[in-house]
Biopython code that builds the backbone (N, CA, C, O; Angstrom):
import numpy as np
from Bio.PDB.StructureBuilder import StructureBuilder

atoms = [
    (1, "MET", "N", (-13.589, 15.032, 9.390)),
    (1, "MET", "CA", (-12.929, 13.649, 9.151)),
    (1, "MET", "C", (-11.888, 13.497, 10.432)),
    (1, "MET", "O", (-10.917, 14.222, 10.644)),
    (2, "SER", "N", (-12.209, 12.684, 11.012)),
    (2, "SER", "CA", (-11.632, 12.139, 12.415)),
    (2, "SER", "C", (-10.131, 11.390, 11.796)),
    (2, "SER", "O", (-9.887, 10.665, 10.832)),
    (3, "SER", "N", (-9.565, 11.804, 12.560)),
    (3, "SER", "CA", (-8.234, 11.087, 12.279)),
    (3, "SER", "C", (-7.387, 10.291, 13.379)),
    (3, "SER", "O", (-6.178, 10.205, 13.596)),
    (4, "GLU", "N", (-8.943, 9.544, 14.203)),
    (4, "GLU", "CA", (-8.885, 8.081, 15.094)),
    (4, "GLU", "C", (-8.507, 7.461, 14.517)),
    (4, "GLU", "O", (-8.340, 7.742, 13.330)),
    (5, "ILE", "N", (-8.036, 5.841, 15.219)),
    (5, "ILE", "CA", (-8.002, 4.793, 14.708)),
    (5, "ILE", "C", (-9.196, 4.497, 15.662)),
    (5, "ILE", "O", (-9.415, 5.052, 16.739)),
    (6, "THR", "N", (-10.032, 3.381, 14.980)),
    (6, "THR", "CA", (-11.404, 2.697, 15.207)),
    (6, "THR", "C", (-10.380, 1.485, 15.352)),
    (6, "THR", "O", (-9.271, 1.190, 14.908)),
    (7, "GLN", "N", (-11.599, 0.788, 16.440)),
    (7, "GLN", "CA", (-11.629, -0.641, 16.099)),
    (7, "GLN", "C", (-11.796, -1.582, 14.923)),
    (7, "GLN", "O", (-11.476, -2.770, 14.958)),
    (8, "GLU", "N", (-12.327, -0.955, 13.871)),
    (8, "GLU", "CA", (-12.895, -1.358, 12.479)),
    (8, "GLU", "C", (-11.371, -1.171, 12.012)),
    (8, "GLU", "O", (-10.683, -1.923, 11.321)),
    (9, "ASP", "N", (-11.107, -0.143, 12.503)),
    (9, "ASP", "CA", (-9.345, -0.046, 11.401)),
    (9, "ASP", "C", (-8.903, -0.880, 11.576)),
    (9, "ASP", "O", (-8.653, -1.669, 10.665)),
    (10, "ILE", "N", (-8.567, -1.126, 12.942)),
    (10, "ILE", "CA", (-7.618, -2.106, 13.713)),
    (10, "ILE", "C", (-8.261, -3.461, 13.093)),
    (10, "ILE", "O", (-7.664, -3.825, 12.080)),
    (11, "ASP", "N", (-9.156, -4.143, 13.410)),
    (11, "ASP", "CA", (-9.911, -5.196, 12.719)),
    (11, "ASP", "C", (-9.337, -5.760, 11.165)),
    (11, "ASP", "O", (-9.061, -6.858, 10.681)),
    (12, "ALA", "N", (-9.335, -4.455, 10.742)),
    (12, "ALA", "CA", (-9.206, -5.258, 9.098)),
    (12, "ALA", "C", (-7.749, -5.243, 8.830)),
    (12, "ALA", "O", (-7.370, -5.995, 7.933)),
    (13, "ILE", "N", (-6.564, -4.284, 9.648)),
    (13, "ILE", "CA", (-5.938, -4.616, 9.500)),
    (13, "ILE", "C", (-4.434, -5.605, 10.277)),
    (13, "ILE", "O", (-3.242, -5.847, 10.084)),
    (14, "TYR", "N", (-5.330, -5.829, 11.028)),
    (14, "TYR", "CA", (-4.671, -7.004, 12.222)),
    (14, "TYR", "C", (-4.049, -8.257, 11.502)),
    (14, "TYR", "O", (-2.841, -8.464, 11.388)),
    (15, "PRO", "N", (-5.126, -9.109, 11.003)),
    (15, "PRO", "CA", (-4.612, -10.712, 10.074)),
    (15, "PRO", "C", (-3.205, -9.599, 9.451)),
    (15, "PRO", "O", (-2.105, -9.521, 9.997)),
    (16, "GLN", "N", (-3.452, -9.162, 8.735)),
    (16, "GLN", "CA", (-1.716, -8.728, 8.052)),
    (16, "GLN", "C", (-0.964, -8.587, 8.985)),
    (16, "GLN", "O", (0.203, -8.948, 8.838)),
    (17, "VAL", "N", (-1.305, -8.137, 9.972)),
    (17, "VAL", "CA", (0.189, -7.729, 11.158)),
    (17, "VAL", "C", (0.562, -8.510, 11.202)),
    (17, "VAL", "O", (1.668, -8.758, 10.721)),
    (18, "ALA", "N", (-0.417, -9.615, 12.017)),
    (18, "ALA", "CA", (-0.253, -11.107, 12.765)),
    (18, "ALA", "C", (0.384, -11.539, 12.048)),
    (18, "ALA", "O", (1.521, -11.667, 12.502)),
    (19, "GLU", "N", (0.219, -12.055, 10.537)),
    (19, "GLU", "CA", (0.397, -12.664, 9.732)),
    (19, "GLU", "C", (2.578, -12.310, 9.868)),
    (19, "GLU", "O", (3.350, -13.179, 10.274)),
    (20, "ILE", "N", (3.043, -10.845, 9.395)),
    (20, "ILE", "CA", (3.580, -10.040, 9.697)),
    (20, "ILE", "C", (4.861, -10.258, 10.967)),
    (20, "ILE", "O", (6.088, -10.263, 11.068)),
    (21, "ILE", "N", (3.879, -10.391, 11.631)),
    (21, "ILE", "CA", (4.805, -10.839, 13.262)),
    (21, "ILE", "C", (5.168, -12.206, 13.329)),
    (21, "ILE", "O", (6.301, -12.582, 13.627)),
    (22, "ALA", "N", (3.888, -13.217, 12.959)),
    (22, "ALA", "CA", (4.431, -14.475, 13.054)),
    (22, "ALA", "C", (5.644, -14.765, 12.557)),
    (22, "ALA", "O", (6.550, -15.383, 13.115)),
    (23, "ASP", "N", (5.618, -14.225, 11.328)),
    (23, "ASP", "CA", (6.902, -14.743, 9.671)),
    (23, "ASP", "C", (7.990, -14.637, 10.327)),
    (23, "ASP", "O", (8.875, -15.491, 10.276)),
    (24, "ALA", "N", (8.064, -13.367, 11.159)),
    (24, "ALA", "CA", (9.468, -12.534, 11.345)),
    (24, "ALA", "C", (10.026, -13.158, 12.997)),
    (24, "ALA", "O", (11.208, -13.363, 13.274)),
    (25, "LEU", "N", (8.971, -13.352, 13.842)),
    (25, "LEU", "CA", (9.292, -14.616, 15.067)),
    (25, "LEU", "C", (9.059, -15.892, 14.958)),
    (25, "LEU", "O", (9.039, -16.510, 16.023)),
    (26, "GLY", "N", (8.788, -16.757, 13.543)),
    (26, "GLY", "CA", (8.972, -18.216, 13.088)),
    (26, "GLY", "C", (7.893, -18.509, 14.561)),
    (26, "GLY", "O", (8.269, -19.180, 15.523)),
    (27, "CYS", "N", (6.748, -17.957, 14.477)),
    (27, "CYS", "CA", (6.062, -18.387, 15.486)),
    (27, "CYS", "C", (5.085, -18.951, 14.899)),
    (27, "CYS", "O", (5.398, -19.131, 13.723)),
    (28, "ASP", "N", (3.411, -19.557, 15.259)),
    (28, "ASP", "CA", (2.362, -19.387, 14.373)),
    (28, "ASP", "C", (1.559, -18.164, 14.708)),
    (28, "ASP", "O", (1.832, -17.329, 15.570)),
    (29, "GLU", "N", (0.674, -18.181, 14.013)),
    (29, "GLU", "CA", (-0.184, -16.825, 13.995)),
    (29, "GLU", "C", (-1.174, -17.076, 14.821)),
    (29, "GLU", "O", (-1.881, -16.084, 14.998)),
    (30, "ASP", "N", (-1.585, -18.248, 15.540)),
    (30, "ASP", "CA", (-2.310, -18.399, 16.054)),
    (30, "ASP", "C", (-1.588, -17.885, 17.702)),
    (30, "ASP", "O", (-2.422, -17.593, 18.559)),
    (31, "GLU", "N", (-0.802, -17.834, 17.908)),
    (31, "GLU", "CA", (0.269, -17.538, 18.789)),
    (31, "GLU", "C", (0.117, -16.059, 19.358)),
    (31, "GLU", "O", (0.126, -15.608, 20.503)),
    (32, "VAL", "N", (-0.069, -15.326, 17.744)),
    (32, "VAL", "CA", (0.154, -13.538, 17.866)),
    (32, "VAL", "C", (-1.716, -13.342, 18.333)),
    (32, "VAL", "O", (-2.668, -14.048, 17.998)),
    (33, "LYS", "N", (-1.680, -12.324, 19.050)),
    (33, "LYS", "CA", (-2.938, -11.773, 20.129)),
    (33, "LYS", "C", (-3.011, -10.410, 20.144)),
    (33, "LYS", "O", (-1.892, -9.904, 20.058)),
    (34, "PRO", "N", (-3.794, -9.724, 20.210)),
    (34, "PRO", "CA", (-3.775, -8.197, 19.901)),
    (34, "PRO", "C", (-3.102, -7.890, 21.232)),
    (34, "PRO", "O", (-2.284, -6.978, 21.110)),
    (35, "ASP", "N", (-3.210, -8.419, 22.575)),
    (35, "ASP", "CA", (-2.780, -8.458, 23.815)),
    (35, "ASP", "C", (-1.545, -8.692, 23.990)),
    (35, "ASP", "O", (-0.902, -8.070, 24.836)),
    (36, "SER", "N", (-0.898, -9.818, 23.065)),
    (36, "SER", "CA", (0.232, -10.466, 23.545)),
    (36, "SER", "C", (1.885, -9.227, 23.274)),
    (36, "SER", "O", (2.144, -8.536, 22.289)),
    (37, "SER", "N", (2.588, -9.369, 24.427)),
    (37, "SER", "CA", (3.759, -8.349, 24.608)),
    (37, "SER", "C", (4.799, -9.196, 23.529)),
    (37, "SER", "O", (4.828, -10.426, 23.494)),
    (38, "LEU", "N", (5.334, -8.639, 22.977)),
    (38, "LEU", "CA", (6.266, -9.227, 21.538)),
    (38, "LEU", "C", (7.784, -10.038, 22.389)),
    (38, "LEU", "O", (8.424, -10.999, 21.962)),
    (39, "ILE", "N", (7.977, -9.399, 23.438)),
    (39, "ILE", "CA", (9.298, -10.009, 24.369)),
    (39, "ILE", "C", (8.611, -11.010, 25.433)),
    (39, "ILE", "O", (8.768, -12.210, 25.207)),
    (40, "ASN", "N", (8.075, -10.741, 26.255)),
    (40, "ASN", "CA", (6.901, -11.275, 26.949)),
    (40, "ASN", "C", (6.641, -12.950, 26.539)),
    (40, "ASN", "O", (6.925, -14.054, 27.003)),
    (41, "ASP", "N", (6.057, -12.487, 25.593)),
    (41, "ASP", "CA", (4.910, -13.423, 25.380)),
    (41, "ASP", "C", (5.377, -14.708, 24.129)),
    (41, "ASP", "O", (5.239, -15.931, 24.118)),
    (42, "LEU", "N", (5.882, -13.872, 23.304)),
    (42, "LEU", "CA", (6.299, -14.225, 21.719)),
    (42, "LEU", "C", (7.922, -14.021, 21.498)),
    (42, "LEU", "O", (8.497, -13.838, 20.425)),
    (43, "ASP", "N", (8.397, -14.089, 22.587)),
    (43, "ASP", "CA", (10.114, -14.133, 23.097)),
    (43, "ASP", "C", (10.898, -13.349, 21.955)),
    (43, "ASP", "O", (11.949, -13.860, 21.568)),
    (44, "ALA", "N", (10.330, -11.729, 21.177)),
    (44, "ALA", "CA", (10.737, -11.768, 20.280)),
    (44, "ALA", "C", (12.310, -10.480, 20.790)),
    (44, "ALA", "O", (12.147, -9.874, 21.849)),
    (45, "GLU", "N", (13.071, -10.321, 20.337)),
    (45, "GLU", "CA", (14.646, -9.980, 20.805)),
    (45, "GLU", "C", (14.882, -8.322, 19.825)),
    (45, "GLU", "O", (14.407, -8.081, 18.715)),
    (46, "SER", "N", (15.478, -7.689, 20.411)),
    (46, "SER", "CA", (15.739, -6.460, 19.947)),
    (46, "SER", "C", (15.886, -6.185, 18.558)),
    (46, "SER", "O", (15.563, -5.090, 18.096)),
    (47, "ILE", "N", (16.547, -7.492, 17.570)),
    (47, "ILE", "CA", (16.683, -7.540, 16.906)),
    (47, "ILE", "C", (15.505, -7.034, 15.799)),
    (47, "ILE", "O", (15.522, -6.145, 14.947)),
    (48, "ASP", "N", (14.055, -8.413, 16.377)),
    (48, "ASP", "CA", (13.508, -8.587, 15.839)),
    (48, "ASP", "C", (12.397, -7.697, 15.067)),
    (48, "ASP", "O", (11.661, -7.919, 14.106)),
    (49, "PHE", "N", (12.709, -6.055, 16.333)),
    (49, "PHE", "CA", (11.640, -5.187, 16.267)),
    (49, "PHE", "C", (11.855, -4.581, 14.889)),
    (49, "PHE", "O", (10.844, -4.130, 14.350)),
    (50, "LEU", "N", (12.882, -4.506, 14.302)),
    (50, "LEU", "CA", (13.402, -3.915, 13.371)),
    (50, "LEU", "C", (13.206, -4.337, 11.966)),
    (50, "LEU", "O", (13.039, -3.609, 10.988)),
    (51, "ASP", "N", (13.268, -6.090, 12.041)),
    (51, "ASP", "CA", (12.598, -6.731, 11.517)),
    (51, "ASP", "C", (11.093, -6.680, 10.697)),
    (51, "ASP", "O", (10.607, -6.812, 9.574)),
    (52, "ILE", "N", (10.744, -6.399, 12.069)),
    (52, "ILE", "CA", (9.005, -6.423, 12.165)),
    (52, "ILE", "C", (8.940, -5.066, 11.271)),
    (52, "ILE", "O", (8.100, -5.021, 10.372)),
    (53, "VAL", "N", (9.633, -4.178, 11.449)),
    (53, "VAL", "CA", (9.237, -3.059, 11.123)),
    (53, "VAL", "C", (9.613, -2.412, 9.729)),
    (53, "VAL", "O", (9.210, -1.335, 9.291)),
    (54, "PHE", "N", (10.382, -3.213, 9.195)),
    (54, "PHE", "CA", (10.767, -2.900, 7.722)),
    (54, "PHE", "C", (10.156, -3.890, 7.339)),
    (54, "PHE", "O", (10.533, -4.055, 6.179)),
    (55, "ARG", "N", (9.178, -4.939, 7.687)),
    (55, "ARG", "CA", (8.146, -5.895, 6.824)),
    (55, "ARG", "C", (7.020, -4.872, 7.073)),
    (55, "ARG", "O", (6.547, -4.421, 6.030)),
    (56, "LEU", "N", (6.394, -4.325, 8.407)),
    (56, "LEU", "CA", (5.047, -3.182, 8.233)),
    (56, "LEU", "C", (5.238, -2.611, 6.952)),
    (56, "LEU", "O", (4.493, -2.762, 5.984)),
    (57, "GLU", "N", (6.838, -1.591, 7.031)),
    (57, "GLU", "CA", (6.418, -1.102, 6.129)),
    (57, "GLU", "C", (6.550, -1.247, 4.710)),
    (57, "GLU", "O", (6.275, -0.333, 3.932)),
    (58, "ARG", "N", (6.916, -2.243, 4.396)),
    (58, "ARG", "CA", (7.081, -3.037, 2.997)),
    (58, "ARG", "C", (5.203, -3.181, 2.938)),
    (58, "ARG", "O", (4.456, -2.832, 2.024)),
    (59, "GLU", "N", (5.002, -3.550, 3.706)),
    (59, "GLU", "CA", (2.996, -4.369, 3.936)),
    (59, "GLU", "C", (2.644, -3.272, 3.322)),
    (59, "GLU", "O", (2.461, -3.438, 2.116)),
    (60, "PHE", "N", (2.495, -2.295, 3.680)),
    (60, "PHE", "CA", (1.623, -0.881, 4.154)),
    (60, "PHE", "C", (1.873, 0.097, 2.992)),
    (60, "PHE", "O", (1.051, 0.532, 2.185)),
    (61, "LYS", "N", (3.296, 0.365, 3.097)),
    (61, "LYS", "CA", (4.096, 0.699, 2.234)),
    (61, "LYS", "C", (3.749, 2.429, 2.611)),
    (61, "LYS", "O", (3.155, 3.373, 2.090)),
    (62, "VAL", "N", (4.603, 2.108, 3.962)),
    (62, "VAL", "CA", (4.535, 3.419, 4.923)),
    (62, "VAL", "C", (6.607, 3.817, 5.408)),
    (62, "VAL", "O", (7.592, 3.218, 4.978)),
    (63, "LYS", "N", (6.557, 4.973, 6.371)),
    (63, "LYS", "CA", (7.731, 4.764, 6.575)),
    (63, "LYS", "C", (7.125, 5.415, 8.098)),
    (63, "LYS", "O", (6.255, 6.262, 8.296)),
    (64, "ILE", "N", (8.350, 4.294, 9.467)),
    (64, "ILE", "CA", (7.915, 4.458, 10.420)),
    (64, "ILE", "C", (9.000, 4.962, 10.944)),
    (64, "ILE", "O", (9.745, 4.038, 11.270)),
    (65, "PRO", "N", (9.441, 5.977, 11.179)),
    (65, "PRO", "CA", (10.141, 6.474, 12.006)),
    (65, "PRO", "C", (11.280, 5.452, 13.204)),
    (65, "PRO", "O", (10.908, 4.739, 14.136)),
    (66, "ARG", "N", (12.362, 5.664, 12.847)),
    (66, "ARG", "CA", (13.134, 4.630, 13.683)),
    (66, "ARG", "C", (14.058, 5.857, 14.355)),
    (66, "ARG", "O", (14.571, 5.476, 15.408)),
    (67, "GLY", "N", (14.338, 7.013, 14.057)),
    (67, "GLY", "CA", (15.272, 7.706, 15.189)),
    (67, "GLY", "C", (16.432, 7.531, 14.876)),
    (67, "GLY", "O", (16.559, 7.203, 13.696)),
    (68, "LYS", "N", (17.697, 7.643, 15.660)),
    (68, "LYS", "CA", (18.490, 7.476, 15.841)),
    (68, "LYS", "C", (19.543, 6.754, 15.778)),
    (68, "LYS", "O", (20.680, 7.073, 15.432)),
    (69, "ALA", "N", (19.000, 5.450, 16.232)),
    (69, "ALA", "CA", (19.308, 4.575, 16.822)),
    (69, "ALA", "C", (19.775, 3.490, 15.295)),
    (69, "ALA", "O", (20.951, 3.202, 15.074)),
    (70, "VAL", "N", (19.046, 3.192, 14.725)),
    (70, "VAL", "CA", (18.790, 2.690, 13.299)),
    (70, "VAL", "C", (20.464, 3.330, 12.427)),
    (70, "VAL", "O", (21.433, 2.573, 12.479)),
    (71, "GLU", "N", (20.564, 4.263, 11.935)),
    (71, "GLU", "CA", (21.356, 5.441, 11.500)),
    (71, "GLU", "C", (22.629, 5.026, 12.709)),
    (71, "GLU", "O", (23.758, 5.246, 12.271)),
    (72, "GLU", "N", (22.606, 4.710, 13.517)),
    (72, "GLU", "CA", (23.529, 4.650, 14.092)),
    (72, "GLU", "C", (24.078, 3.445, 13.773)),
    (72, "GLU", "O", (25.107, 3.340, 13.105)),
    (73, "ALA", "N", (23.177, 2.122, 14.404)),
    (73, "ALA", "CA", (23.765, 0.857, 14.172)),
    (73, "ALA", "C", (23.828, 0.389, 12.760)),
    (73, "ALA", "O", (24.222, -0.752, 12.522)),
    (74, "ARG", "N", (23.410, 1.324, 11.663)),
    (74, "ARG", "CA", (23.700, 1.198, 10.441)),
    (74, "ARG", "C", (25.383, 1.443, 10.045)),
    (74, "ARG", "O", (25.983, 0.779, 9.200)),
    (75, "GLY", "N", (25.871, 2.353, 10.717)),
    (75, "GLY", "CA", (27.347, 2.463, 10.847)),
    (75, "GLY", "C", (27.194, 3.536, 9.087)),
    (75, "GLY", "O", (26.509, 4.380, 8.509)),
    (76, "GLU", "N", (28.536, 2.571, 8.944)),
    (76, "GLU", "CA", (29.257, 3.201, 7.242)),
    (76, "GLU", "C", (28.436, 2.506, 6.438)),
    (76, "GLU", "O", (28.526, 2.910, 5.278)),
    (77, "LEU", "N", (27.396, 1.307, 6.630)),
    (77, "LEU", "CA", (26.721, 0.797, 5.357)),
    (77, "LEU", "C", (25.703, 1.907, 4.948)),
    (77, "LEU", "O", (24.967, 2.613, 5.638)),
    (78, "THR", "N", (25.918, 1.823, 3.489)),
    (78, "THR", "CA", (24.854, 2.431, 2.810)),
    (78, "THR", "C", (23.313, 1.555, 3.598)),
    (78, "THR", "O", (23.466, 0.587, 4.343)),
    (79, "GLU", "N", (21.821, 2.164, 3.226)),
    (79, "GLU", "CA", (20.645, 1.646, 3.263)),
    (79, "GLU", "C", (20.242, 0.477, 2.454)),
    (79, "GLU", "O", (19.370, -0.365, 2.669)),
    (80, "GLU", "N", (20.976, 0.598, 1.590)),
    (80, "GLU", "CA", (20.962, -0.737, 0.396)),
    (80, "GLU", "C", (21.803, -1.908, 0.754)),
    (80, "GLU", "O", (21.657, -3.015, 0.235)),
    (81, "GLU", "N", (22.865, -1.568, 1.841)),
    (81, "GLU", "CA", (23.516, -2.266, 2.247)),
    (81, "GLU", "C", (22.997, -2.899, 3.684)),
    (81, "GLU", "O", (23.508, -3.912, 4.162)),
    (82, "PHE", "N", (22.357, -2.469, 4.055)),
    (82, "PHE", "CA", (21.924, -2.753, 5.828)),
    (82, "PHE", "C", (20.398, -3.257, 5.585)),
    (82, "PHE", "O", (19.799, -4.128, 6.216)),
    (83, "GLU", "N", (19.882, -2.386, 4.376)),
    (83, "GLU", "CA", (18.482, -3.751, 4.277)),
    (83, "GLU", "C", (18.039, -3.415, 2.611)),
    (83, "GLU", "O", (18.104, -2.344, 2.009)),
    (84, "GLN", "N", (17.454, -5.089, 2.021)),
    (84, "GLN", "CA", (17.438, -4.758, 1.009)),
    (84, "GLN", "C", (15.748, -5.484, 0.724)),
    (84, "GLN", "O", (15.577, -6.587, 1.244)),
    (85, "GLY", "N", (14.765, -4.987, 0.066)),
    (85, "GLY", "CA", (13.624, -5.463, 0.194)),
    (85, "GLY", "C", (12.710, -5.485, 1.616)),
    (85, "GLY", "O", (12.074, -6.331, 2.244)),
    (86, "GLY", "N", (12.917, -4.537, 1.701)),
    (86, "GLY", "CA", (12.457, -4.798, 3.266)),
    (86, "GLY", "C", (13.190, -5.732, 4.293)),
    (86, "GLY", "O", (12.409, -6.225, 5.107)),
    (87, "LEU", "N", (13.741, -5.882, 4.359)),
    (87, "LEU", "CA", (14.186, -7.319, 5.276)),
    (87, "LEU", "C", (16.117, -6.599, 5.541)),
    (87, "LEU", "O", (17.025, -6.364, 4.743)),
    (88, "VAL", "N", (16.030, -6.515, 6.576)),
    (88, "VAL", "CA", (17.687, -6.619, 7.037)),
    (88, "VAL", "C", (18.921, -7.254, 6.300)),
    (88, "VAL", "O", (18.547, -8.314, 5.798)),
    (89, "THR", "N", (20.016, -7.055, 6.087)),
    (89, "THR", "CA", (20.542, -8.105, 5.173)),
    (89, "THR", "C", (21.879, -8.846, 6.465)),
    (89, "THR", "O", (22.034, -8.525, 7.644)),
    (90, "ASP", "N", (22.526, -9.727, 5.763)),
    (90, "ASP", "CA", (23.432, -10.018, 6.555)),
    (90, "ASP", "C", (24.185, -8.892, 7.006)),
    (90, "ASP", "O", (23.608, -8.403, 7.978)),
    (91, "ALA", "N", (24.992, -8.413, 6.781)),
    (91, "ALA", "CA", (26.042, -7.245, 6.853)),
    (91, "ALA", "C", (25.146, -6.419, 7.553)),
    (91, "ALA", "O", (25.709, -5.593, 8.271)),
    (92, "GLY", "N", (23.542, -6.388, 7.558)),
    (92, "GLY", "CA", (23.138, -5.125, 8.197)),
    (92, "GLY", "C", (22.706, -5.824, 9.759)),
    (92, "GLY", "O", (22.841, -5.140, 10.773)),
    (93, "PHE", "N", (22.253, -7.046, 9.820)),
    (93, "PHE", "CA", (22.409, -8.030, 10.963)),
    (93, "PHE", "C", (23.588, -7.698, 12.164)),
    (93, "PHE", "O", (23.380, -7.380, 13.335)),
    (94, "GLU", "N", (24.799, -7.869, 11.515)),
    (94, "GLU", "CA", (25.399, -7.959, 11.989)),
    (94, "GLU", "C", (26.097, -6.845, 12.859)),
    (94, "GLU", "O", (26.713, -6.774, 13.922)),
    (95, "LYS", "N", (25.515, -5.704, 11.469)),
    (95, "LYS", "CA", (25.924, -3.999, 12.400)),
    (95, "LYS", "C", (24.907, -4.194, 13.507)),
    (95, "LYS", "O", (25.409, -3.612, 14.469)),
    (96, "ILE", "N", (23.999, -4.592, 13.798)),
    (96, "ILE", "CA", (22.736, -4.480, 14.718)),
    (96, "ILE", "C", (23.242, -5.354, 15.457)),
    (96, "ILE", "O", (23.280, -4.877, 16.591)),
    (97, "LYS", "N", (23.673, -6.423, 15.447)),
    (97, "LYS", "CA", (24.373, -7.286, 16.682)),
    (97, "LYS", "C", (24.852, -6.566, 17.677)),
    (97, "LYS", "O", (24.588, -6.482, 18.876)),
    (98, "ALA", "N", (25.978, -5.810, 16.610)),
    (98, "ALA", "CA", (27.643, -5.309, 17.753)),
    (98, "ALA", "C", (27.048, -4.384, 17.904)),
    (98, "ALA", "O", (27.338, -3.954, 19.021)),
    (99, "TYR", "N", (25.995, -3.462, 17.208)),
    (99, "TYR", "CA", (25.151, -2.023, 18.140)),
    (99, "TYR", "C", (24.351, -2.196, 19.148)),
    (99, "TYR", "O", (23.917, -1.258, 19.817)),
    (100, "MET", "N", (24.101, -3.325, 19.337)),
    (100, "MET", "CA", (23.233, -3.527, 20.178)),
    (100, "MET", "C", (23.872, -4.252, 21.641)),
    (100, "MET", "O", (23.172, -4.252, 22.654)),
    (101, "THR", "N", (25.304, -4.884, 21.648)),
    (101, "THR", "CA", (25.676, -5.421, 22.388)),
    (101, "THR", "C", (26.744, -3.697, 23.032)),
    (101, "THR", "O", (27.468, -3.756, 24.026)),
]
sb = StructureBuilder()
sb.init_structure("model")
sb.init_model(0)
sb.init_chain("A")
sb.init_seg("    ")
for serial, (resi, resn, name, xyz) in enumerate(atoms, 1):
    if name == "N":
        sb.init_residue(resn, " ", resi, " ")
    sb.init_atom(name, np.array(xyz, "f"), 0.0, 1.0, " ", f" {name:<3s}", serial, name[0])
structure = sb.get_structure()
């Protein structure tokens, strides 16, 4: 059994991913294309990437490793204080803003 991702696999989940990205970035789904640059074409900012990751994890019930950056940005906040229901909380957003500067 191959572990390679096929175009069929991509086509199967693309609509859900496009909807998540559009919702997170506040744009229309038809603006989200497979070859769109999140930053250059869709005006995503650093904070948007975390929001998108949280939403993808919740939708697909997976854990996407984020490494040390999220841990450092979270600081003394617990995971529950940082994000709830797959979305960054207001306190978490403030921590990320401070970290990103």
